[in-house]
Every structure is written in structure tokens, then in C-alpha cells.
PDB file of N, CA, C and O in Angstrom, chain B, residues numbered from 101:
ATOM      1  N   MET B 101     -30.082 -33.053  23.534  1.00  0.00           N
ATOM      2  CA  MET B 101     -30.263 -31.640  23.590  1.00  0.00           C
ATOM      3  C   MET B 101     -29.511 -31.424  25.106  1.00  0.00           C
ATOM      4  O   MET B 101     -29.475 -32.274  25.996  1.00  0.00           O
ATOM      5  N   ALA B 102     -28.942 -30.111  25.156  1.00  0.00           N
ATOM      6  CA  ALA B 102     -28.295 -30.068  26.522  1.00  0.00           C
ATOM      7  C   ALA B 102     -29.321 -29.064  27.361  1.00  0.00           C
ATOM      8  O   ALA B 102     -30.185 -28.469  26.717  1.00  0.00           O
ATOM      9  N   LYS B 103     -29.260 -28.940  28.313  1.00  0.00           N
ATOM     10  CA  LYS B 103     -30.073 -28.238  29.527  1.00  0.00           C
ATOM     11  C   LYS B 103     -29.128 -26.876  30.046  1.00  0.00           C
ATOM     12  O   LYS B 103     -27.910 -27.006  30.168  1.00  0.00           O
ATOM     13  N   GLN B 104     -29.703 -25.780  30.289  1.00  0.00           N
ATOM     14  CA  GLN B 104     -29.202 -24.612  31.166  1.00  0.00           C
ATOM     15  C   GLN B 104     -30.291 -24.038  31.989  1.00  0.00           C
ATOM     16  O   GLN B 104     -31.479 -23.981  31.674  1.00  0.00           O
ATOM     17  N   MET B 105     -29.761 -23.638  33.041  1.00  0.00           N
ATOM     18  CA  MET B 105     -30.480 -22.901  34.269  1.00  0.00           C
ATOM     19  C   MET B 105     -29.919 -21.642  34.657  1.00  0.00           C
ATOM     20  O   MET B 105     -28.743 -21.576  35.015  1.00  0.00           O
ATOM     21  N   ARG B 106     -30.691 -20.601  34.613  1.00  0.00           N
ATOM     22  CA  ARG B 106     -29.814 -19.453  34.837  1.00  0.00           C
ATOM     23  C   ARG B 106     -30.503 -18.929  36.620  1.00  0.00           C
ATOM     24  O   ARG B 106     -31.653 -18.705  36.997  1.00  0.00           O
ATOM     25  N   CYS B 107     -29.475 -18.904  37.180  1.00  0.00           N
ATOM     26  CA  CYS B 107     -29.860 -18.877  38.361  1.00  0.00           C
ATOM     27  C   CYS B 107     -30.431 -17.463  38.957  1.00  0.00           C
ATOM     28  O   CYS B 107     -30.641 -17.302  40.159  1.00  0.00           O
ATOM     29  N   ALA B 108     -30.689 -16.304  37.809  1.00  0.00           N
ATOM     30  CA  ALA B 108     -31.118 -15.165  38.174  1.00  0.00           C
ATOM     31  C   ALA B 108     -32.936 -15.344  37.893  1.00  0.00           C
ATOM     32  O   ALA B 108     -33.806 -14.556  38.263  1.00  0.00           O
ATOM     33  N   ASP B 109     -33.102 -16.537  37.188  1.00  0.00           N
ATOM     34  CA  ASP B 109     -34.539 -16.694  36.887  1.00  0.00           C
ATOM     35  C   ASP B 109     -35.200 -17.179  38.016  1.00  0.00           C
ATOM     36  O   ASP B 109     -36.407 -17.400  38.117  1.00  0.00           O
ATOM     37  N   VAL B 110     -34.013 -17.387  39.165  1.00  0.00           N
ATOM     38  CA  VAL B 110     -34.924 -17.861  40.682  1.00  0.00           C
ATOM     39  C   VAL B 110     -34.418 -17.001  41.658  1.00  0.00           C
ATOM     40  O   VAL B 110     -34.975 -16.925  42.754  1.00  0.00           O
ATOM     41  N   VAL B 111     -33.247 -16.226  41.337  1.00  0.00           N
ATOM     42  CA  VAL B 111     -32.975 -15.704  42.541  1.00  0.00           C
ATOM     43  C   VAL B 111     -32.043 -14.301  41.845  1.00  0.00           C
ATOM     44  O   VAL B 111     -30.920 -14.362  41.345  1.00  0.00           O
ATOM     45  N   PRO B 112     -32.884 -13.122  42.002  1.00  0.00           N
ATOM     46  CA  PRO B 112     -32.541 -12.011  41.084  1.00  0.00           C
ATOM     47  C   PRO B 112     -31.009 -11.768  41.650  1.00  0.00           C
ATOM     48  O   PRO B 112     -30.636 -12.056  42.788  1.00  0.00           O
ATOM     49  N   GLY B 113     -30.206 -11.177  40.613  1.00  0.00           N
ATOM     50  CA  GLY B 113     -29.133 -10.506  40.580  1.00  0.00           C
ATOM     51  C   GLY B 113     -27.908 -11.336  40.750  1.00  0.00           C
ATOM     52  O   GLY B 113     -26.797 -10.826  40.891  1.00  0.00           O
ATOM     53  N   CYS B 114     -28.137 -12.715  40.735  1.00  0.00           N
ATOM     54  CA  CYS B 114     -27.165 -13.979  40.710  1.00  0.00           C
ATOM     55  C   CYS B 114     -26.768 -14.283  39.017  1.00  0.00           C
ATOM     56  O   CYS B 114     -27.590 -14.469  38.119  1.00  0.00           O
ATOM     57  N   ASP B 115     -25.785 -14.275  38.933  1.00  0.00           N
ATOM     58  CA  ASP B 115     -25.181 -14.448  37.279  1.00  0.00           C
ATOM     59  C   ASP B 115     -24.620 -15.619  37.307  1.00  0.00           C
ATOM     60  O   ASP B 115     -23.644 -15.762  36.571  1.00  0.00           O
ATOM     61  N   TYR B 116     -25.031 -16.704  38.094  1.00  0.00           N
ATOM     62  CA  TYR B 116     -24.489 -18.137  37.737  1.00  0.00           C
ATOM     63  C   TYR B 116     -25.520 -18.678  36.591  1.00  0.00           C
ATOM     64  O   TYR B 116     -26.679 -18.291  36.444  1.00  0.00           O
ATOM     65  N   THR B 117     -24.801 -19.708  35.774  1.00  0.00           N
ATOM     66  CA  THR B 117     -25.776 -20.278  34.966  1.00  0.00           C
ATOM     67  C   THR B 117     -24.837 -21.336  34.864  1.00  0.00           C
ATOM     68  O   THR B 117     -23.607 -21.328  34.819  1.00  0.00           O
ATOM     69  N   ALA B 118     -25.889 -22.479  34.828  1.00  0.00           N
ATOM     70  CA  ALA B 118     -25.429 -23.779  34.869  1.00  0.00           C
ATOM     71  C   ALA B 118     -25.856 -24.664  33.353  1.00  0.00           C
ATOM     72  O   ALA B 118     -26.911 -24.426  32.765  1.00  0.00           O
ATOM     73  N   TRP B 119     -24.912 -25.635  32.895  1.00  0.00           N
ATOM     74  CA  TRP B 119     -25.199 -26.450  31.629  1.00  0.00           C
ATOM     75  C   TRP B 119     -24.817 -27.422  31.984  1.00  0.00           C
ATOM     76  O   TRP B 119     -23.819 -27.562  32.690  1.00  0.00           O
ATOM     77  N   ALA B 120     -25.764 -28.586  31.435  1.00  0.00           N
ATOM     78  CA  ALA B 120     -25.381 -30.114  31.523  1.00  0.00           C
ATOM     79  C   ALA B 120     -26.123 -30.937  30.317  1.00  0.00           C
ATOM     80  O   ALA B 120     -27.007 -30.471  29.597  1.00  0.00           O
ATOM     81  N   GLU B 121     -25.732 -31.885  30.269  1.00  0.00           N
ATOM     82  CA  GLU B 121     -26.362 -32.554  29.194  1.00  0.00           C
ATOM     83  C   GLU B 121     -27.747 -33.576  29.409  1.00  0.00           C
ATOM     84  O   GLU B 121     -28.355 -34.104  28.477  1.00  0.00           O
ATOM     85  N   THR B 122     -28.051 -33.703  30.725  1.00  0.00           N
ATOM     86  CA  THR B 122     -29.147 -34.007  31.087  1.00  0.00           C
ATOM     87  C   THR B 122     -29.632 -33.032  32.056  1.00  0.00           C
ATOM     88  O   THR B 122     -28.955 -32.090  32.469  1.00  0.00           O
ATOM     89  N   GLU B 123     -30.896 -33.307  32.423  1.00  0.00           N
ATOM     90  CA  GLU B 123     -31.730 -32.572  33.800  1.00  0.00           C
ATOM     91  C   GLU B 123     -31.120 -32.881  34.973  1.00  0.00           C
ATOM     92  O   GLU B 123     -30.978 -31.983  35.803  1.00  0.00           O
ATOM     93  N   GLU B 124     -30.569 -34.446  35.294  1.00  0.00           N
ATOM     94  CA  GLU B 124     -30.410 -34.744  36.425  1.00  0.00           C
ATOM     95  C   GLU B 124     -28.998 -33.991  36.604  1.00  0.00           C
ATOM     96  O   GLU B 124     -28.872 -33.166  37.508  1.00  0.00           O
ATOM     97  N   GLU B 125     -27.989 -34.274  35.769  1.00  0.00           N
ATOM     98  CA  GLU B 125     -26.866 -33.412  36.114  1.00  0.00           C
ATOM     99  C   GLU B 125     -26.628 -31.816  36.369  1.00  0.00           C
ATOM    100  O   GLU B 125     -25.718 -31.274  36.996  1.00  0.00           O
ATOM    101  N   LEU B 126     -27.881 -31.164  35.592  1.00  0.00           N
ATOM    102  CA  LEU B 126     -28.108 -30.013  35.750  1.00  0.00           C
ATOM    103  C   LEU B 126     -28.453 -29.981  37.210  1.00  0.00           C
ATOM    104  O   LEU B 126     -27.727 -29.215  37.844  1.00  0.00           O
ATOM    105  N   MET B 127     -29.229 -30.513  37.809  1.00  0.00           N
ATOM    106  CA  MET B 127     -29.864 -30.201  39.029  1.00  0.00           C
ATOM    107  C   MET B 127     -28.580 -30.622  40.415  1.00  0.00           C
ATOM    108  O   MET B 127     -28.498 -30.129  41.540  1.00  0.00           O
ATOM    109  N   GLU B 128     -27.882 -31.493  39.886  1.00  0.00           N
ATOM    110  CA  GLU B 128     -26.729 -31.445  40.738  1.00  0.00           C
ATOM    111  C   GLU B 128     -25.891 -30.333  40.973  1.00  0.00           C
ATOM    112  O   GLU B 128     -25.417 -29.986  42.054  1.00  0.00           O
ATOM    113  N   LEU B 129     -25.722 -29.701  39.648  1.00  0.00           N
ATOM    114  CA  LEU B 129     -25.077 -28.492  39.747  1.00  0.00           C
ATOM    115  C   LEU B 129     -26.030 -27.192  40.363  1.00  0.00           C
ATOM    116  O   LEU B 129     -25.634 -26.297  41.110  1.00  0.00           O
ATOM    117  N   VAL B 130     -26.797 -27.299  40.054  1.00  0.00           N
ATOM    118  CA  VAL B 130     -27.910 -26.134  40.849  1.00  0.00           C
ATOM    119  C   VAL B 130     -27.574 -26.171  42.158  1.00  0.00           C
ATOM    120  O   VAL B 130     -26.922 -25.327  42.772  1.00  0.00           O
ATOM    121  N   VAL B 131     -28.169 -27.453  42.676  1.00  0.00           N
ATOM    122  CA  VAL B 131     -28.053 -27.866  44.250  1.00  0.00           C
ATOM    123  C   VAL B 131     -26.885 -27.300  45.068  1.00  0.00           C
ATOM    124  O   VAL B 131     -26.927 -26.779  46.183  1.00  0.00           O
ATOM    125  N   ALA B 132     -25.710 -27.545  44.172  1.00  0.00           N
ATOM    126  CA  ALA B 132     -24.314 -27.504  44.806  1.00  0.00           C
ATOM    127  C   ALA B 132     -24.383 -26.225  44.891  1.00  0.00           C
ATOM    128  O   ALA B 132     -24.195 -25.821  46.039  1.00  0.00           O
ATOM    129  N   HIS B 133     -24.658 -25.112  43.816  1.00  0.00           N
ATOM    130  CA  HIS B 133     -24.676 -23.501  43.682  1.00  0.00           C
ATOM    131  C   HIS B 133     -25.532 -23.067  44.867  1.00  0.00           C
ATOM    132  O   HIS B 133     -25.203 -22.338  45.802  1.00  0.00           O
ATOM    133  N   ALA B 134     -26.726 -23.680  44.626  1.00  0.00           N
ATOM    134  CA  ALA B 134     -27.484 -23.129  45.913  1.00  0.00           C
ATOM    135  C   ALA B 134     -26.927 -23.308  47.258  1.00  0.00           C
ATOM    136  O   ALA B 134     -27.233 -22.369  47.994  1.00  0.00           O
ATOM    137  N   ARG B 135     -26.221 -24.196  47.806  1.00  0.00           N
ATOM    138  CA  ARG B 135     -25.657 -24.566  48.827  1.00  0.00           C
ATOM    139  C   ARG B 135     -24.573 -23.626  49.292  1.00  0.00           C
ATOM    140  O   ARG B 135     -24.648 -23.026  50.364  1.00  0.00           O
ATOM    141  N   THR B 136     -23.312 -23.490  48.244  1.00  0.00           N
ATOM    142  CA  THR B 136     -22.030 -22.901  48.444  1.00  0.00           C
ATOM    143  C   THR B 136     -22.548 -21.193  48.347  1.00  0.00           C
ATOM    144  O   THR B 136     -22.355 -20.411  49.278  1.00  0.00           O
ATOM    145  N   ALA B 137     -23.251 -20.790  47.008  1.00  0.00           N
ATOM    146  CA  ALA B 137     -23.495 -19.418  46.942  1.00  0.00           C
ATOM    147  C   ALA B 137     -24.578 -18.822  47.768  1.00  0.00           C
ATOM    148  O   ALA B 137     -24.448 -17.684  48.219  1.00  0.00           O
ATOM    149  N   HIS B 138     -25.599 -19.507  47.978  1.00  0.00           N
ATOM    150  CA  HIS B 138     -26.883 -19.060  48.745  1.00  0.00           C
ATOM    151  C   HIS B 138     -27.107 -19.434  49.920  1.00  0.00           C
ATOM    152  O   HIS B 138     -27.954 -18.765  50.511  1.00  0.00           O
ATOM    153  N   GLY B 139     -26.547 -20.452  50.594  1.00  0.00           N
ATOM    154  CA  GLY B 139     -26.652 -21.081  51.846  1.00  0.00           C
ATOM    155  C   GLY B 139     -27.585 -22.001  51.952  1.00  0.00           C
ATOM    156  O   GLY B 139     -27.757 -22.629  52.996  1.00  0.00           O
ATOM    157  N   ILE B 140     -28.301 -22.182  50.856  1.00  0.00           N
ATOM    158  CA  ILE B 140     -29.503 -23.080  50.957  1.00  0.00           C
ATOM    159  C   ILE B 140     -28.939 -24.852  51.300  1.00  0.00           C
ATOM    160  O   ILE B 140     -28.422 -25.516  50.402  1.00  0.00           O
ATOM    161  N   GLU B 141     -29.109 -25.301  52.442  1.00  0.00           N
ATOM    162  CA  GLU B 141     -28.691 -26.485  52.592  1.00  0.00           C
ATOM    163  C   GLU B 141     -29.758 -27.737  52.288  1.00  0.00           C
ATOM    164  O   GLU B 141     -29.458 -28.923  52.434  1.00  0.00           O
ATOM    165  N   GLU B 142     -31.120 -27.226  51.818  1.00  0.00           N
ATOM    166  CA  GLU B 142     -31.877 -28.283  51.555  1.00  0.00           C
ATOM    167  C   GLU B 142     -33.167 -27.560  50.654  1.00  0.00           C
ATOM    168  O   GLU B 142     -33.859 -26.587  50.952  1.00  0.00           O
ATOM    169  N   VAL B 143     -33.196 -28.361  49.545  1.00  0.00           N
ATOM    170  CA  VAL B 143     -34.081 -27.633  48.436  1.00  0.00           C
ATOM    171  C   VAL B 143     -35.471 -27.980  48.743  1.00  0.00           C
ATOM    172  O   VAL B 143     -35.820 -29.160  48.702  1.00  0.00           O
ATOM    173  N   THR B 144     -36.397 -26.925  49.086  1.00  0.00           N
ATOM    174  CA  THR B 144     -37.590 -27.348  49.286  1.00  0.00           C
ATOM    175  C   THR B 144     -38.373 -27.558  48.135  1.00  0.00           C
ATOM    176  O   THR B 144     -37.952 -27.078  47.083  1.00  0.00           O
ATOM    177  N   PRO B 145     -39.629 -28.299  48.132  1.00  0.00           N
ATOM    178  CA  PRO B 145     -40.322 -28.616  46.822  1.00  0.00           C
ATOM    179  C   PRO B 145     -40.495 -27.284  45.927  1.00  0.00           C
ATOM    180  O   PRO B 145     -40.383 -27.270  44.701  1.00  0.00           O
ATOM    181  N   GLU B 146     -40.755 -26.292  46.648  1.00  0.00           N
ATOM    182  CA  GLU B 146     -41.288 -25.017  45.903  1.00  0.00           C
ATOM    183  C   GLU B 146     -39.886 -24.612  45.266  1.00  0.00           C
ATOM    184  O   GLU B 146     -39.798 -24.357  44.065  1.00  0.00           O
ATOM    185  N   VAL B 147     -38.962 -24.573  45.994  1.00  0.00           N
ATOM    186  CA  VAL B 147     -37.657 -24.006  45.056  1.00  0.00           C
ATOM    187  C   VAL B 147     -37.343 -24.877  43.781  1.00  0.00           C
ATOM    188  O   VAL B 147     -37.024 -24.381  42.700  1.00  0.00           O
ATOM    189  N   ALA B 148     -37.481 -26.392  44.049  1.00  0.00           N
ATOM    190  CA  ALA B 148     -37.444 -27.283  43.131  1.00  0.00           C
ATOM    191  C   ALA B 148     -38.292 -26.775  42.096  1.00  0.00           C
ATOM    192  O   ALA B 148     -37.681 -26.610  41.040  1.00  0.00           O
ATOM    193  N   GLU B 149     -39.276 -26.531  42.070  1.00  0.00           N
ATOM    194  CA  GLU B 149     -40.509 -25.975  41.120  1.00  0.00           C
ATOM    195  C   GLU B 149     -40.247 -25.100  40.408  1.00  0.00           C
ATOM    196  O   GLU B 149     -40.472 -25.119  39.197  1.00  0.00           O
ATOM    197  N   LYS B 150     -39.525 -23.820  41.259  1.00  0.00           N
ATOM    198  CA  LYS B 150     -39.200 -22.939  40.151  1.00  0.00           C
ATOM    199  C   LYS B 150     -37.754 -23.015  39.529  1.00  0.00           C
ATOM    200  O   LYS B 150     -37.388 -22.069  38.831  1.00  0.00           O
ATOM    201  N   VAL B 151     -36.887 -24.111  39.745  1.00  0.00           N
ATOM    202  CA  VAL B 151     -35.600 -24.197  39.298  1.00  0.00           C
ATOM    203  C   VAL B 151     -36.140 -25.020  37.925  1.00  0.00           C
ATOM    204  O   VAL B 151     -35.708 -24.814  36.791  1.00  0.00           O
ATOM    205  N   GLN B 152     -37.133 -25.949  38.268  1.00  0.00           N
ATOM    206  CA  GLN B 152     -37.325 -26.663  37.255  1.00  0.00           C
ATOM    207  C   GLN B 152     -37.986 -25.847  35.979  1.00  0.00           C
ATOM    208  O   GLN B 152     -37.684 -26.117  34.817  1.00  0.00           O
ATOM    209  N   GLU B 153     -38.911 -24.832  36.341  1.00  0.00           N
ATOM    210  CA  GLU B 153     -39.415 -24.036  35.621  1.00  0.00           C
ATOM    211  C   GLU B 153     -38.521 -23.226  34.933  1.00  0.00           C
ATOM    212  O   GLU B 153     -39.004 -22.768  33.897  1.00  0.00           O
ATOM    213  N   ALA B 154     -37.190 -22.845  35.206  1.00  0.00           N
ATOM    214  CA  ALA B 154     -36.539 -22.230  34.768  1.00  0.00           C
ATOM    215  C   ALA B 154     -35.172 -22.799  33.885  1.00  0.00           C
ATOM    216  O   ALA B 154     -34.270 -22.115  33.401  1.00  0.00           O
ATOM    217  N   ILE B 155     -35.354 -24.413  33.845  1.00  0.00           N
ATOM    218  CA  ILE B 155     -34.722 -25.185  32.899  1.00  0.00           C
ATOM    219  C   ILE B 155     -35.173 -24.905  31.440  1.00  0.00           C
ATOM    220  O   ILE B 155     -36.307 -24.965  30.965  1.00  0.00           O
ATOM    221  N   GLN B 156     -33.965 -24.575  30.836  1.00  0.00           N
ATOM    222  CA  GLN B 156     -34.007 -24.525  29.535  1.00  0.00           C
ATOM    223  C   GLN B 156     -33.551 -25.163  28.402  1.00  0.00           C
ATOM    224  O   GLN B 156     -32.337 -25.275  28.570  1.00  0.00           O
ATOM    225  N   ASP B 157     -33.860 -25.646  27.331  1.00  0.00           N
ATOM    226  CA  ASP B 157     -33.249 -26.534  26.494  1.00  0.00           C
ATOM    227  C   ASP B 157     -32.152 -25.751  25.730  1.00  0.00           C
ATOM    228  O   ASP B 157     -32.672 -24.693  25.377  1.00  0.00           O
ATOM    229  N   VAL B 158     -30.915 -25.804  25.336  1.00  0.00           N
ATOM    230  CA  VAL B 158     -29.980 -25.356  24.580  1.00  0.00           C
ATOM    231  C   VAL B 158     -29.260 -25.967  23.356  1.00  0.00           C
ATOM    232  O   VAL B 158     -28.374 -25.333  22.781  1.00  0.00           O
TER     233      VAL B 158
END
């Protein structure tokens, strides 16, 4: 089952949505987006937890 994460669930107002076949692939996309769109160079455990909570099966 594919995975989806909507950035707006973590960062209000952001319309980015990522889809991938695995959670690992999804996290790579989300980390790259966080770096380029939000200037986040290092994902803290707190941010990673919020992202994990926002991941949905699609």
C-alpha cells in the first residue's frame, strides 16, 4: 500500500503532498522538501515524530 504525507498537516499553509511506495522513500521526499521549501537543514526528532503521525496509507 502506498504512503502519503501532506505537509500542511505539519506546516499549516503548505500545499505540498508527497506519495511513495514505502515509508522510507516517503521520508526521503519529505526531508528534501523540508530542506528546499522550509529551510530545515536537520530534521529533529520532534519534527520526525510529527511527520510520522501525518503519514497515511493510500
